[in-house]
N, C-alpha and C positions, 0 to 999 in steps of 0.2 A: 588251384584254379586261377587263371589270369583274368584280369578285367580290362576290357577294351578301353582305349582313350575316350570313345564316345560315351561309354557307361560312366566312366570317371567324371566326365563333364556334367552328366546328368546328376550324379551324386553331389558334386560341388554346388550345382544350381539349387538343389533341394536344401542343402545346408544353408546357403545364403538366404533361402526363403523362410528359414525358421522364424516363427513369430517371436518377437522379443519386445520388452519394454525398456526404454532408457529413462531412469528416474533421476530427476535433477536434484542436486544438493549443492547449496542450500535451497530450501523452498519453505513455504508456509510462514508461520508466525515469526515476526521480527520482535526485537526487544520492546519497542514502543507499543506494539499491539498487545503483547503478552502483559505488559504493565497495565494497560488500559482495561483489559478484560478482567485481570485479577483485581484491579481496583474496584470494579463494580461488584464482583463476587464477594470481596471482603466487606464492602459496604453493606451488602445484603445480610451477611453473617453478623456484622457488628450492630447495625441499626434496625434490621428487619425491614420487610417490604411495607409500603412501596418505596422504591428508590427511583427518582426521576433522572433521566439522562437527556441532555440537550443534543438533538440530532442522533444519528446512529453512533454508538461508542466506537465501532470500527465498521468499515464497509464490507460486511459479510452477512448474508441473509440468515444462515444457520446460527451464527452467534447471536444476532439480534432476536431471532425467534426463540432460541433456548433461554436467553435471559428474560424475555417477556413472560415466558411460562413460569419463571421463578419470582415474578413480582416487580420487574423493572418496567417503568412507564417511559416510553420514548416520546419526546415532544420536539416540535420544530423550534419553538422560541421559549424564553424563560417566562413570558407572561402567561404561559399555560400551566406553570407550576404554582401550586397553592402557596400563598404568602407564608414565609417562615419555614418552608419545607427544605429538604436536602436535594440538591441537583448536582450531577456530575457532568463536567464539560468533557466532550469527546477527545479522542486522540488527535483530531485534526486541528485543534486550537480554536480560540475565539478572540474577537477584537476587544479592545478596552471598553468599547460601548456596551458589550454584553456583560462584562464584569460590573460596570456601573449600574446597569439595569438590575442585575441580581442583587447588588447591595441595596438599591432603592426599594426592592421588594422584600428586603430582609431575609433573603434566601441563604441557607448554609450551602457552601460550595466546596466541591472537591475537584481540582483541576487535573484531569488525566491527559492533558496535552503531551504529546511525545516530546521528550527533551530536544530532539533534533529539529522539530518544528519551532520550539521555543528559541532555539539558537538563531533561526532565520528571523523571528520576531525581533530579537535583540539587534541583529544586523540592520534591520529596517530602522529601528530607533537610533542607532549609532549614526547611520548615513543621513538620516533626516536632521539630526542635530548639527551635522556638519554641512547642511544645506545642499545636499546632493539631490538630483533627480534620480529616482529609483525605478528601473525597468524590471518588473517582476514577470518572469517567464512561467506561465502556468495556464491551467484550463479555466475559462470563465465559468463562474457558478460553483466551482468546487469549494467545499467548506474551508479547506486549508487556505486557499487563495483569499477568500473573503476575510478570514481572521488575520492573515498576514498583512493584507492591504489596509485593513482597519487600524493598524498601528500608526500609520501616517498617510491617511487618504489624500491629503493635498500634495504629497510628494511621490506617490506610487502610481505608475501607469502599467496596466496589464498588457503583456505581449503573449498572445495565444497562437494565432495563425500567422503564416508568412506575410499576409497583407497588413497585419497590425504593425509591422516594422515601419512601414511608410507613414503611418498615422502618428508616430511618436513625435512629440514636441518637447524640447528641453530649453531651459533658460540659458545654460552655459555648457557647451559641448565638452568642456574640460572637466566638468563635475557631474559625470554620469556613471552609474554603477548598475550592473545586472545582478539579480538574485533569482532564485527559482523555487518552485514548488518541489517538495522533497521526493515525490513519487513519479517523476517524469522519466521518459526514455532518455538515457544519457546521450545517445546519438542525435535524437531530435532536438534536445536542448542545445547541444553544441552547434547544430545547424542554425538555430535561431540566433545564437550568440555571434556566429560568423556574419550573419546578415546584419545584425546590429552594428558590428564593428565596421562594416562598409560605410555606414552612415556616421558612426561616431568612433573614429580611430583611437581616441583616448579613453574608450570605455573601460572602466575598471571591473575586475572580477571580485566575487566574494572572497573574504580572507581564507575561507576553507570551503570544501565542497558542500553545496546545499543539498544535492541529491543524496539521499541517505544511503548508508553502506549496504543495507538490506536490499534496497531497490537495485543498486548496482550489481550486487552479488547474484541476485536472482536472474538478472538479465544476462550476466556473463555465463551462468550455468546453461541457460537456454541457448545462447550463441554456440556453446561448445557442442551441444548434442543435436541442434537443429539440422545441420547438413546431412545427418544420417537418418532423419525421420521422414517417413511418409505422412505422418500425422502427429501433431502435438496437441495434447489436451491440457489446457490450463484450467485449474480449478480456482474459481473466484467469481465474485458477483459483478453484474454489469455496471454498478456505480463505483467499483473499485478501480481507481486510476492505474495503480501499479499492475493490477491483474490484466487490464486491457492492454497495457503496454507490452506485457509478456507475449500476447498473441501477435502483436505487430513485430516485435523483435524476432520471434520464431520464424515468421514468414520472410522477413528481411534477411535472416541469417541462412536461409536455404531450405527450410521445411516445406514440403509439398503442400501441406494443408495445416491449419491450426484453428482451434475453436475454444471458446470460453464456456464453461459449464459451472453451475452451482453444485450439482449433484451428479453422480454416476448415471442415474436414470435419464439424464438429459443427453447422453451420448447417442447420436443418431446412428443406427446400424449402417446406413449408407456411407457414413464417413469411413467405416472399416473395410469396405470393399476393396480388395486388391492391396491392402496394406500389410506390410511385413513388420516394420519398426514403428512403434508408437512412443513418442516422448511424453512424459507426464511431469508437470510441475504445478505449483500453486502460488497464488499471490500472498503478500505479506500479512494479510488479515485472515488467512484460512487455517483452521485447525486441521491437524494431520489425519484425523479420523475420516475426513472427506476424501483425502487422497487414497487412503487405504481402501475405501469403498470403490474408488475408480479402479484400483489394482485388482480387487476381487471381481469386479464387473468384467474386466479384460481377461482375467484368468479363466473365467467361465466360458469365454469365447476362444480360448486357445493360446492366449498370450501369457504363458506361465513363466517364461524366463524374464527375470527382472535384473537389470544391471544398473547400478548407481553411478551417475556421472558427477563427481565431486570437483568443484572448482575453488571452494573456500570452506573453512571451518569457522563458524561464528561463535564467539564466546561473550558477546556484549550482553550486559544486563543493566536494568535501570531500577533504582529504588522506587518504592511506591510514593505517591504524593504526600507531602509533609502533613497536610491536614488529616489524612487517614492514619499515617504513622503515629502521630501524637496520640490519637484515641486508642490505637492498638497497643501502644507502649504503656499508656496510663492504666488501662483495664484490659489486659489480654484475654480474660475469660468471661468478662461480664457483657452480655448483650446490651445495647443502648437503644433508645427509641427517639425518633424524631417524628414530627407531623407528616 
């Protein structure tokens, strides 16, 4: 039996309409987030609840809710922690003023700041010592930005939006350096840098990339798959800077549509109308169980074919904070108690 060219075309069209999922790799937890979450879990096991955490340990609703159920109490400021109790500082980092307040209140502290954020803090200190004006590219009000700027508040100016570039005032245009929040869009950051260079041709760059490897890798994976996607679903919370950037990157890279969801149940059925290829990824503070739930949700609606798009293999790990390691090493099996 022979098949007409017209029928062959119809078969080809049907094949092209096969529902599929492109799953980004890398996605989800980065080394800094994994370290921070494990730090709180180990603190719970070692000292018992309650454990206090200043701000959200990482910006993910599921992680925060799960830890809260296990006895973690999240507070906005250290003055909400009972004097003498144990408090964990989040992955986003804190300013020296927060450390001083904790010491004044006789709090025991475990610093779960991501080492890559700590690197930027050290850069601020170094350039402040050398009497530079520091232009910090980042989002106003973000905890990481507040902690970083707090290292040298008299030397740091925040540059968030394009109009902020014109507001910058420096003492010596030959001694200006830019640094950045670690979770920004790479492309947007470089746009801001180019704008700053127009005003300050001798603007210096950080000694090494401030945007973390995980943020860059997740954006690269989204860029690779976005042109083929009718829809990209990014799993992550609204207060997660790097997750929100993934939505922006997906749209800029050619995805027809993109949305941020905390849970699979938040996927609007209308988003799936007429969609063949769905891209799925997640922010750096998202446990993979939430991504698997999204895949199950899509599979129930016919998206059974899942193809992984791999652009990098991550092998970075960070040691737990030294304050916690010491107690774990001294008494590996003995639970401890704090107020």
